[in-house]
C-alpha positions, 0 to 999 in steps of 0.5 A: 234092923239093918242099921243096928247090924251095920253099926255093930259091924262097924264097931267090931271092925274098928275094935279089930283095927285098934287091936291090930294096930296095937299088935303091930306096934308091939311087934315093931318094938320087939323087932327094933329091940332085937335089931339093936341087940344084934347090932350091939353084939356085932359091934362087940365082936368087931371091937374084940377082934380089933383088940385081939389083933392089936394084942397080937401086933403088940406081941410082935412089936414087943419082940422086935423092940426087945431084939432091937434094944439088945442090938442097939446096946451091943452096938453102943457097947462096941462102938461107944457111939451114942447114935446107935441108941437113937432108935430106942426113943421112938421105939419106946413110944410106939411100944408104950402106946400099944401097951397102953392101948391094949392093956392100959386105960387108953380105950377108956380115954378114947371112949370118954373123948368120943362121948365128949365129941358127941355131946359138945362138938356135934358139928364135927359129926355132921355128914356132907349134905346132911342125913340121907333121906328116902327121896335122895336114896330113891333118886340115886337108885333110879339114876343107877338103874338108868346108868346100868341099862 
């Protein structure tokens, strides 16, 4: 009788263990999914802030460009010296680059190049001494604790 009871108890415990493991696995999947969604939402917010900042910078830069261009043209008209127009060329490149970045296809070209780097030029992404692992992090933590005491 005791053997039968022990066997039934063992089966019940094993069954509960399997259910618990399955539950933990599903919970971890859900938690990982939420973490990935949160990280992506944070990345999108950071990118939108950077783009908004670049657009604000473009407004100031374009205003400066317009005023400087008028001043250069006025200086050239008055002096007939072509040197007065020299800053026009580099300023044009700067404004065009910024406009392409915030309103053109530069972001798409940057993304495409980043994907190419990740697939074809992986060696550029390697960290010095490789990826940190638990042991290296724990050693650094213990070393820091000893240094602060």
